[in-house]
N, C-alpha and C positions, 0 to 999 in steps of 0.2 A: 120416089119414096112411096112405098105402098102403105096405105092405111087400111087397116082391117077393122071392121066393126067388132065391137065386143060381142063375143058369143056369150049369151046369158049363162050357158053351162060352164064357161071358163072361170077358174078361180080369180079372185080379185087380188092384185099385187099391192100390198101395203108398204113395201120397203122404202127407206129414205137414204138417199146418197149423202154420206158424210165426208167432208174433206179432212184429211190428216195433215197436221202441221209437221214440217221437217225439223228433227231435234239436232242440238249441238253436241260434239264429242270432246270438249275441253276438260270436263271434270275427271276423265280417266287418268290424268297425269297428277292428280292431287296426292295420291298415296306414294308413288315413287319419289315425288319431291319431298314429302315428309320423311321417308326412309333415308333419303340422301342427306337431308338436313340433320337428322339424328346421328347418322354415321359421322357426318362432318363435325357435329358437336362433340361426340365422344372422342373422335380423333383429336380434336382440338384440346379437349380435357386431358387426354393421355399425353399429348405433346406438352401441354402446359404444366402437367404434374411431374414431369421428368426433370431431373437435375443434370449435372454434368456427367460425363463418362470418364471413369478413372481406370488405371491399369495397376494390378497388384501382381507382383512376382513371387511365386512359390517354388520350392524345390520339387514338390510333387503335389498333385491335386486329386487324391482318390475320392471317387463318388461325386465329382463336380461335373455338371453337364450344362451345355448351352441351352438357354431358354427355359430351363427347368429349375436349376439351383437358385436359391434366393440368398440375398444379403440381409442379415438380421442384426438389428441394433436394439438392445434392451427388450428382446422378444418381439419387436415390430419389424415387418418387412420393409427394408429401406432401399432395396434395389434388386436388379435382376441381372444374371450373367448373360452377357451378349455373345461372348466368344471365349473359347479356351484354346490357346495356341502355344507353340514353343517359340522361344526367341531365336535369333539367327545362329547363336552358338549351340543351340539345342541343350543348354545347361539349365534352363529355368522354364517354368510354365508361366505364360502371361494370361491372366484372367482379366477380360474387359468387363467392367460393371457399370451399368447405367443407373445412377442414383435417382431416387425419388426427389421431387423438388423440396419436400420438407426435410430431407436428409442431406441437402447440399452441403451442410456444415461438416459432414464427414470427409469432404475433400479438403482436409487441412493436414498440416505436416505431422502433428502429434497423434493422428489416428492410428490405431493398431488393428491389423486384420489377421485372423487365423481361421483355420478350418475346424469346425466343430464336428467331431466324430465320436461314436460310442466308445467309452473306456470302461473296462471291467477288470478290477483287481482287488486285492484285500484292502488296499489303502483308499481307493476311491471308486465311485461308480457315477460317471457323468455321460451326458449326451444320449440318454436313453431315448429321447424323442426322435433322434436321428434314425433309429431302427424303423420307425414308421414313415417319416417324411423324407428320409435320406439326409446325407451330409449337407451342411450349409456353411456359408462363410459368415463369421461373426466380426463385429466391429465394436470398438470401445474407445474411451478416452480421447474424443476429438479436441482439437485446439491448435493454435499456431497459425501461421500464414497459409493461404490457399496452396494446395498441392494436388497433382493429378497422377502421380506415380509413387508407388509404395512397395516396400519389401515386406511380404507376409511372414508371420511367425509360424514355426512348426508346432508350438504349444501355446495354450492360453497364457495371457500376461499375468503378472503378479496380482494378488488380491489388492484392490485399491485401498489406500489408507483412509480409514473412516474419520470423519470430523472429530477432533478432540483427542484422537489416539496419538501416541508418540512412539518413536522407534528406538529400540535398544539392540545393539549388535553384540553377539557373543562369538568367541573364537576358540577353536580346538583343533588339535592335530588329527584326532580320530573322533568322528561324530557318529553315534549310533543312528539307526533308522529313524528318520523324522520326516513326515510328510507335510506338505504345505497345508496350513490350517490346523496343525497339531496344537493341542491346548498348552497353555503356559499357566502353571499353578503358583499361587502364593499361599502357603499354609493351608493347602487343601482346597482353595477356592480358585476358580478359573479367573485369571486376571488379564488374559490376552491370548494371542495365537501366533504361530510361526508364519511369517509372511513370505520368506524366501530362504534358500540355502544355496550358496555359491562358493567358488574357490577364489582366493585372492592371488596376487602375483607370486607369493612365496609357497603356494600349495596348501595353505591352511584353509580350513572350512570356516566360512563366515555365515552365521545364521542371523537373519533379521527378524526381530520380534516386534509385534505391535501390542502395546500395553494400553488397556482401557483408561480413560481419563480419571475414573474414580480410584484407580490403583497407582496413579503416577507417584504419589508421595511414598509408596512402599518400596520403590526402587531407589536405593541409596548408593552413595559412592562406595560403601562397604558391603554391598549386596554380593552374594555368592550364588552362582547358577550351576545346576547339575542336571544331568539327564535322568529321567525316570524310565527304566526298562519296561517293556510291555508286560513281562512277567519276571519274577525273581525266584530262584530255587536256592535254598540254603540247607545244608546238612551239617549238623554239629552235635555237641554233647547233649543238647536239649531236644533233639529230634529232627524230623524231616519237615520242611516248611516250604510251601509254594505261595507266593504273594502276587496277585494280579491287581494293578492299580485301578483299572476300570476298562470298560469296553472301548471307550474312545481312545485311551492310551494304548490298549492292546492292538488296535488297528493302525493308529498313526504315530505312536510314540508320544512322549510328552517331556516338558522341561519344567522344573520347579526352581524357585529362588526364595531367599530370605537373607536377612542381615544379622540374624541371631542376636547376640548381646552387644554387637558393635553398631551403634546407631548411624554415624556418618551423616553426610549432607545429602539433600535431594539431588539425584543424578540428572544431568542434562540430557537432551535428546541425542541419539546416535553415539552415546558413550560405549566403548568397547570393554567387554568383560570376558574373562576366561571361562571355558566350560569345563566343569569338574565331573569326574565319573560317578560319584555317589554323594549322598547327603552327608555321610560321615567325613568324606574328603573335604566337603565344603565347610564343615565345622572346624576342621583343622587348618586354621589360617595363620598359624604362628610364623615366626621368622624361619627361613629355610636353614636347615642344618646339613652339613656335609659329613658323611660317614664313609670311610674307606674299608672295604672288606677284601680279604684274599680270595674268597670264594662266595659268589652271590647266588649259589644254587638254591632254588626255591623262592627267590624274591621276585615279585611281579609288580611293576609300577601301577599305581592306582588301586591295587588290591591288597598287598601285604601290609599288615597293621603293625604298629608299635605299641606294645603292652607294658603297663606298669602295675604291679601287684595283680597280674592276670586280667587287667581291664584295658581295653583299647583306648589309647590317648593320642594316636597319630597314625600316619600312613606314609608309605614310600611314594613320593611324587614322581621322580624320574630316576633313571639309572644310566650310567655311561662308563665305558671302559677307558682307563688311562694306560696306554701302552708303555709309557715311560716308567711306570712303577709296577706294572703287571698286577694292577688291582682294579677293583670295581668301586666307583663312587656312587653312592645313593644319596639323593636329596630327600630329606625327611622334613615333614611339617607336623608340629604338635598342636594340640589345642592351645590357643594363646594364653589361657589361664594357667597352663602348666609349663610354660617356657622356662620357668625357674628351675626345672629339673635338669636342664642341660648345663650341668656344671663342668668345670675343667676335668675333674676326675670321674665323671659319670661313664658308665660302661654300656655300650650298645652290643647286645649279644644275639646272634641268629639262633633260634631254637628250631631244631629239626628232630624227627624221630631218630633215636639212637639206641641200638640194642647190642650189648656185648656181654662177656662173661662178668665183667666188673659191675656193670650198671645198665639200667634201662631208663631212658629219659625221653621226653618230648613226644610221648605217644598220642597226646591230644592233637598234635599236628597232622595225624593221619586223617582226621576229619576236617580240621580247620585250615590246613596248609601251614607252611613255615611262617614264623613271625619273628619280630625283633623285640627282645626283652630289654627294657631300660632299667638299669640299676643306678639310681642317683648317687653321686658322690657326696662328700662332706665339705668340699671347697665352697667358699662364698663367691668365687669368681665364675662368671658364665662364659661359655665358649660356643662357637658355631662350627668347629671342625673337630672330628674325632676319628679314632682308629677302632674299628669294630672288631669283635671276636666271635668265634663260633662256639656253640655249646658242645660240640663233639670233642672227644678226647678227654684228658684229665684236666678238670677245672677246679680241683680241690684247692689249689693255692689261691685262685681268685676268689672262691667262695669263702675260704678261711678268713680273708681280710674283710669280709662283708658283715660279720656279726659276732655274737658271743659263742665261744667254743665250750662244749661240755663233753664229759666222758660217761658212757653208759656201760654197766657191767651186768652180766647174767651168766648162768651156768651153761647155757647154750643159746645160739643165735641163728636158728634155721631161717632161711628165706630173707634175711636182712643183710644189706650191704650198701655199697656206694649208691647214692641217689635216693635211698629210702626217705620218703617225706616224713617230717615231724609236724604233727597237728595239735593245735590248741583250740578246743571248743569247735572243732570241725574246719578250722582255717589252717592252711599250710603256712607254717611260720619258719621252717628251716628244713634241713636235710642232713643225711649222714654223709660225712666226708670220706671216711675210710673204715675198714673192718680189719682187725688184727688181733694178735695174741699178746698178752702181757708176759712178764718174766716168769710167771708161774704156769704159763700155758693156758690161761683162761681167756675166753674171747672178750674183746672190748670193742666198743663203737665210739669213734670220734665224730661228733655232730656239731653243727653250727646253727644258731638261732639268729635270724635277721635282726639287725640293729633296731628296727622299728618295733620288734616284739620281745626284745631282750628282757624287759621288765616283767614279762609273764612268768619267767623262771625264777623261783625263789628256793630257799633252803628246804621248804616243806613240799616242793613239787614231787609228784610221783609219776613215773613213766611206765607205760605198759605197751605191749605189742598189740597192734591191730591186725587181726588175721585177714587174709585175702577174702575168705568167706566165713560166715558164722552161722551155725545152725543152733536154734534154741527150741527145746521141746519141754513141755510141761502141761499142767492142767489147763486145757482149753486153748493151747497155743502151739503152733508149729511154724517157726519163722526161719527163713533162709535169707541172709543179708549179704550183699556184696557192696563194699564201701565205694569203690570207684574203679575205673579201668586201670589206673596206675597201681593201686594196692592189690588188685586182682593178680597182677603179675609178680610183685615182690613185696606185698604187705606194706605196713606202715608202723609208725610209733606215735602214740598220743600221750599227752601229759596234762596234769591239772594239779591244783593245790586243794587238798581237803582239810577243812578246819582253818585255824588261824594262819594267815599267810605271813611267812617270815620275811627277812630282808632279802633283797635281790641277790641272786647268785653271782659269785665271782667267776672269772674265766677258769677253765679246766676243773671245775667242780665235778666230783664223781657222784653219780646217781645209780641206784639199782633199777634194772629193767625187769618189771614184773610180767608174768605171762598174760594176764587178763586185767581188765578194768576192775573186776570184783576183787582180785588179789591186791591191786593198788589201793583200793578204797579201805582195805582192812588194815587200819593204821595203829591199832592198839598194841600194847606189849603182848608178847606171846603168852597164851593161856594153854595149860596142859590138862587134858581130860583122859582119864584111864578107863579102859573098857576091858571086860573079860574076853570079848569077841569083837574084832574089828572088821568083820566081813562086810565088804561093800565100800569101805572108806578109801578115798583116793586123794592124794595130795593135789592141791590147787583145783580140785573139782567138787569135792563134797562141801555142801553149804551148811552153815549153821542158821537155823530159822527160829524166829519167835513169832508165835501166832500165825505161822505160815509165811512170814515175810523174811527173805534172806537178810541176815545181819552180820554175817561173817563168813570165813572160808577156812578150810583145813589146809594148813601150810605144810605139814609133814606128818607122816604116819610111821611109827617104829615100834618094835617090840622091846620090852624091858621087864625082866624078872617074871616071865611067864604071862605078861599082860600086854595089851596094845595101848600105846600112848599116842594120842592125836594132839599135835600142836596146832592151836587155833589162833587166828587173829580176827578181832571184831571190828566192825565199822565204827566210825566216830559217833558218839552219843549213845552208846549201849553199855555204859558203866554199870547199870542196874543188874546186868546179867553176871556181874562178877561178885555179887553178894554171896556170903557164905550161906549154904543151904540151897543154892540154886540147883535145879535138877537138869541134867543133860542125858538124853536118851537117843539111841539110833532108831530112826523110823525106817522099817523095811516092810515089804508087802506081807500081810498076815491074813490068813483065812481060818476062821474057827466058827464054832456054834454060836458064839456071841456076835458075830458079824464079820465083815470084810473091811480091813483097814490098810492104809498105805499103798493102795494100788497105783497112785500117781507116781510112785517111785519106779514103776516099771518103765516109765518114759524119762523122768527127770533124774533117776538115780537115788540111792539112799541119801538121807540127810540127818543132821543132828538137831533134834527139837530141844528147846530150852524153856524152863519155867523159872522166873527169878525168885530168889528166896526173900525172907522177911528181915534178915539180919542187916545191920548197918555196917558190919565189917566186910571187907573185901578180901579176896584171895585170887591166886592165879593157878590153883590146882583143884581139880574136882574128880570125884569118882563117878563115872557114868553108870547109868542103869540100862539093862537090856531093853526095857519098855517103860513107858510112863503109865502108871496105874491111875484109875479114876480118882482115888483119894488124893493123888498128887495134884490133879487138876482142881479138885474141890478146895484144896489148900490155897489155891492161887487167886480166888476171887469170889464173886457172888454166885450162889447156887440156887437154881430154880428148877421147877418141874413143869413139863409140857405133856398134856394128855390128849389122846385122840382115839377114836374107835379103832383105827388101823392106820399105819403109815409105813412107807418104805425107808424112812430115815433110820440110820443105824449109827453105830459107834464111830466117832471121828467126824461126823457131819458138821460143817462149820455153821455158825450163826453169824449172819451178815447184816450190817446196817450201812446203807448207802454205799454198798460195794466193798466195805472194809470188814474183815473178819474180826469180830469182837469176842468170840467164844466158840465152844464146841460141845457136842454131845459126848458125855463120858459114861453113861449107863443107859440100858434099855431093858425094861421089865414089864410084866403084866400089872395092871391095876389090882388093888386088893380084892375086888370082886371078879377078877379075871375076865372082864367084859371089854377091856380096852388096853391100850399101850401107854405106859408112862415113861417119859424120857427125862433123864437127869442131865441138866446142862450147867456148865460153868461159864460165867462172864468175867473177863479180865477186870482186875480192880480199876484200871484207868477208864474203863467204859461202863462200870456199874451204874453211874449216874444216868445213863441213857434209858435204863429200864424203870418204868413207872408202874404204878398199880393199874393203870388203864392201857398199858402197852399191848399190842396185838402181835401174834406170831403166826406165820403161815409157811407152808411148804412151797419153796420156789425151785424145786428140782424139775428135771424133765427137759424136753426139747422145746425151745421157744423160737418163734420166727416172726419177723416183721417185714412187711413189703412197703417200700417207699417209692418215690419217683425215680425210676431207672436205677434202683438200688435194692439189693436183696441181702439180708443179713440173717445168719443162723447162729444161735448161741446154744451150744450143746455141752455144757460143763460136765454133766454127769456121764457123758460118754467116756471121758477119761477119768472121772472121779465119781464112781457109781455109789458112793456113800450118801449122796444127796446134799441138800442145802436148805437152811431155814433162814427166812428173812423176817425182820421185825420193823415195826413203826410205832411211834408215839404221837397221840393227837396233839395238835398245836393250840390247844385251848389255854387260856390264861385265867388264873394262875395254873402252873403245872401240877399234876397230881403228885402225891408223895412218892419218894423213891421206893423201889421194891426192897424187901428184906429177904435174906437167905431162907429158903424153904418155901417161898411163894409159889403158887400153882397157877398155870395159865392153860387155856385151851389152845391146841395147835390146829389151826384151820387148814383145809386142803388148798384154798386159794384166797387171795386178798379181795376185799371189796374195792371198787374203783376209788372211793373217797380216801381209803388208806394210803394209796399211792401218791396222793396230793399233800399229805401231812408234811409240814416243814417247821417243826418247833425249834425255838431257840433255847437250848439247854446249856446253861452256864457250867463252867467247871466248879468243882467243890471248893 
């Protein structure tokens, strides 16, 4: 070993030798051990959380995949699909499901399994979540002993019965569309829902209903169930109607029930009821009646009604053919309150449309369909079996026995014949049996009045023809009237009693048939009026008027000794017009320098105006005048004068109080200073008390219009009556001012003040 001296110029080494300790490598295994322990723990948790493995057999399993599809119970994942295979026969799909430990109870005999898939149709929309997460297998209703093999269902199970709900079954041969969950109504309130719909062994449909506990007492042993259509279309004499029960019923259908007036006892659970087609059929729960018909054409079970006096009281429940008798047997049910109409001699008649040369009948059935008319008999014994008849053919003999027969006579009977209806105050109470000629060759009608209305015919009854259409024209009116579809084709006959009603008519009593109602109302003895010129007069058309109101009719016009004699009949209550000295004049259109009068006759035709005389004696013969002069009017009542700077009012203009004509203008002149117009008016005697010293008069002519809510009305009286009109009003102050005297003068205002229109005085009769 060589030792060298330190060279002073060499650097000094200050380093220190440090010994390093050797480290251990055991800590490297800590993390793998922790990871393995965690994995073991999770594996243990997974194994511990799993329940038994079950097998479910399905016919098909669309959208079900191993390791992906889940088993769901009440929305919670309860297992996973481990395998999807086919059985040995390749007829079923076997799905192996490993249940979760908490869902081990699903491995029981009563558990139901089905595949949840999206369903979209008008009745339901379910399984929407399956669009996102895929199809799944659902489970419900666990219970019973343990089980590991199940038969899956193709559809979800029935809606579970809720606590407190009870079940009602209804049965029907033909059940309309009803979906599970469809509502069940009681008097418009939802009382339950449809739980299921199945077929029994006989092929009948059984519908299971669940009724809420609060409605249990509403289901009685006498309850009647009927189906509510989603929508209902009806077409009849009253128009076109569409009825939709509600959106829920529109989509799913619905059922309703009620016990009507028959209380019954509270129904027990699972009681079976029949399902009826309509609410009306449900109401008709009377005893079944059997009616045999030779021809059942037009009859429909559940739809054809039984009518009495035109009102539905029953329906045809069933129909079947009897080959042994070559007839059709209809089972009919009536409203139970009207079962007493089914007497031994009652007649059930099919009414169909019938058109022939002799008659037209049953036209209403073109809209409503054929129906059965019930004609109650007079027997006190009831029956349940009948022989029905048809309305076609000659039924005069049957109708003749059903009421009071009468005879109607007239000079001519156009458009009237067999089947023509007889009306009393708008109600059809009978019909014409036959039309023929008597021994003198004059036409007669034999008619029958139903027994129920025979008392409406008395010795004083007046009959008149009802035209198919009526056109009325006059001042301020143009009216076209059609009575009804039946009278449109062959008219009708109406009757009434005017005045004191006599005793009830006897069978085969003869009556005169008048042309119009106005002619029938003219019941006075004949009054003859002689004119030099009868131009415009027409029998049964020319009216007799008093103060513009029709009070009679010209019955006959003839010439005699170089003059025209009009035979007139007046309405009841116009005896004052028969006083001696009464004035009768023909009103025709007249244009002169004094004014324009009678222009309304251009539309309504000429008429005879009357002014009653003062005499207490009466006569039935008068000499008519060609016109009525102003002095004739003045002789008839209160005379007053109306002044105005100018006015379009002219001769003949009416004076009106509350819409009633009480007088008219008879003269038109200038005032003494020629600076205005003075009108001379006459007020009828019976209305003179209405005019007081403070009465106001105003011009109410012209075009008036008023606009209301969705209604617009135009009153244009002077368009057809250009002479104008004057209205009047009297203040309702108390006491009333004195009555006006003849010769009194009043100002004629161009328009009323608003307060005048509110006057409503009580003016007593003299």
